[in-house]
C-alpha positions in Angstrom: 126.9 0.3 -42.9 124.6 -2.2 -44.6 121.9 -4.1 -42.7 120.0 -7.1 -44.1 117.2 -9.2 -42.9 114.9 -8.4 -40.0 115.6 -6.1 -37.1 113.5 -7.2 -34.2 113.6 -8.1 -30.5 115.9 -11.1 -31.3 118.3 -9.4 -33.8 118.5 -5.9 -32.3 121.1 -6.7 -29.7 123.5 -7.9 -32.4 122.9 -4.7 -34.4 123.4 -2.7 -31.2 126.7 -4.4 -30.6 127.9 -3.8 -34.1 127.0 -0.2 -34.0 128.7 0.3 -30.7 131.8 -1.4 -32.0 131.9 0.8 -35.1 131.3 3.9 -33.1 134.0 2.9 -30.5 136.6 1.9 -33.1 136.3 4.9 -35.4 136.0 8.6 -35.0 133.2 8.5 -37.5 131.3 11.7 -37.7 129.0 10.6 -40.5 127.3 7.3 -41.0 124.8 6.1 -43.6 122.9 3.0 -42.8 121.9 1.2 -46.0 118.4 -0.3 -45.1 117.6 -1.6 -48.6 118.1 -5.2 -47.4 115.9 -4.8 -44.3 112.6 -6.7 -44.8 111.2 -5.8 -41.3 112.1 -3.5 -38.4 110.1 -3.3 -35.2 110.3 -0.7 -32.4 113.2 -2.5 -30.8 115.2 -2.0 -34.0 114.2 1.6 -34.4 115.3 2.2 -30.8 118.7 0.8 -31.6 119.0 3.1 -34.6 117.8 6.1 -32.5 120.4 5.3 -29.9 123.1 5.4 -32.5 121.8 8.6 -33.9 121.8 10.2 -30.5 125.3 9.0 -29.7 126.6 10.4 -33.0 124.8 13.7 -32.5 126.3 14.1 -29.1 129.7 13.7 -30.8 128.8 16.3 -33.4 128.1 13.6 -36.0 125.3 12.5 -38.2 123.5 9.2 -38.9 121.3 8.9 -42.0 119.3 6.1 -43.6 119.2 5.0 -47.2 117.0 2.8 -49.3 114.4 1.7 -46.8 111.8 -0.7 -48.3 108.1 0.3 -48.2 107.4 -1.6 -45.0 110.3 0.1 -43.1 109.4 3.5 -44.7 105.9 3.1 -43.4 107.1 2.5 -39.9 109.3 5.6 -40.1 106.3 7.6 -41.3 103.8 6.2 -38.7 106.2 6.8 -35.8 107.3 10.3 -37.1 110.9 9.1 -37.3 111.1 10.1 -40.9 111.4 13.7 -39.6 114.1 12.6 -37.1 116.3 10.7 -39.5 117.4 12.0 -42.9 116.2 9.3 -45.2 117.6 8.9 -48.7 116.0 6.8 -51.5 119.4 5.1 -52.0 122.9 5.4 -50.7 124.1 8.9 -51.9 126.2 8.6 -55.1 129.0 10.7 -53.6 129.5 8.0 -50.9 129.5 5.2 -53.4 132.1 7.0 -55.4 134.3 7.4 -52.3 134.3 3.7 -51.4 137.6 2.0 -51.8 137.8 -0.4 -54.7 138.9 -4.0 -54.0 
């Protein structure tokens, strides 16, 4: 999943809906959220991501983040969420290689 723009009080409900839809429609056990296009993420946005992480963990799955910009990485560090989420510098190469080609 790729997220772009800002995740805040106004946009977090849309992200929550999309994550819920993805988790309801698929039996995904592994999700990587590409955060490289996210310019800002407040506590509301982090709570949405934490909720998705919790839901996947309850189903035996994993949610990881990739490519957070410095502002988002700082929020992760200040809140201690960098130890809750697995955070990659970029989307792992093995996942990029597995994507279907159009």
